[in-house]
C-alpha positions, 0 to 999 in steps of 0.5 A: 500500499504504502509504495503505491500511495508514493507511487501516486505521489512520484507520478503526480510530481512528474507533471509538476508546473515550473511554479510552486505556491506558498503552502498553508495549512488550514486548522479548525478549533471550536469552543462548541459542543457538539459541532458536527464533522461536517461543520467542521468539513465546511469550515475547513472548506472556507479557510481553503478557498481563502488561502486559494483566493490569496494566491497560496495553496492549502496543504495537509500538516505543513510548517504554516498554517492559517487556523481559526477559532469558531465561537457561538455568541448569540442566538435569537429567535425570528418568527419561526427561523433561529439566527445564530451568530458566530465569532471566527478568529483567524491566526496565521503563523509558523506552527513549529515554531509557535510564532503568530504572524498576525490574528483578525476575527470576523462575525457570521450569522446563520438563519435556519428552522432548527439550531443545527441548520443556523449553525451550519449556515453561519459556517458557510458564510465564512469569507475573507475580508481585507483585514484577513487578505492584509495579514496573509499578504505580510505572512506570504513575505515573511513565509518567502523569508523563512525559505530564502534563509533556510532553503539550503538546508532544507535541500541538504537535509533532502539529500540526506534523506534520499541517500537513506531511501527515505524519499517520501519525507525527502519530498515533503520537505522539498515541495514546501519550498516556494517559487518565489526563493533562489534555491526553488529551481534546485529544489525542483531538479532535485524532486526529479531526481527522486522521482527517477531514483525511486522508480528505478530503486522500486522497479529493480524490486519489483523485476528480482521479485519476478525472477526468483519466483520464475526461477523457482518455478518456470511453468504456467500457473501461479509463478507465471500469474504473479510474476507477470502481475510484478512485471506489469507494475513496472513503469515503462520509464524505468532504467530495468523495463527493457529487461522486464519486458524480456522476461515478460516475453519470455514467460509468455512464450513458455506458458504458450508453448507448454499450454499448447502442448499440454492441449495437444497431449490432452487431444491425444489422449481424448482421441485413444480413450475414445478409440480404447471405448469403442473397441471395448464395446466392440469386444463386448459385442463380440464377446456376447455373440459367441457366448449366445452362438455356443449356448444355442450350439448346446441348448436350442432345440431345432424344428424342421417344419420349413421342410413342409413349405416345399 
């Protein structure tokens, strides 16, 4: 499973654009008891929209975060409807170093037939404001400054991770470096190299497994099926792909030849069995006749009425 997940990551990296946005991770906090999962999902999506509208990318578990805290204010009744006011406090900063770059807050109103509907409607009204845009812009420059200062050390760390074959963590570190940093091109080239190295490493392991399975039992059946399955997972751009194709062809030819020979043998056996069955049946009939003739010679009384027919 882990390899499949990484394969999806590196496949996506192969088509990365030549730009990388600053990444912010959205976080939601609430002082409201009973806020359901749907409410949290809506709030998170609102934060991701705010991040995107400010020219940045939303991520997961990153160093820099845009967080919001949801606090319930007064609830009112307006005719048959319930009105719920919420205070939404925003803060942006370095979540690893515990450094807040700025904060602001807004109020949101939601109207519904029930408390839950009013709460959900209020959360749906979370949106960006000029004040929030201002602190996001300030934070953006501080994030660029951070990566400009620490980019070379991040790249060195990623190189060590690659040496230890910790591909996922290396990519995690490198993908955080935004295009505004002077070392971004170096990071992008390194990501491409990681993709190729891991692809070749993974492919070589798959080829080795397939070779071992086929060598142990080079016949149609489980070994052929499993070896073929492993070879089919090797990317066409992998260094060992020609070897994988050669082994695939070898397995295919072996299975085809054995299958054809087994079919011919089975057909010949079937025909021989049929001939034997026919011969046996014929022998049984002849035997029955012989028994009948012998009995007739011993027991049957022959009448001579036929002599009077002339």
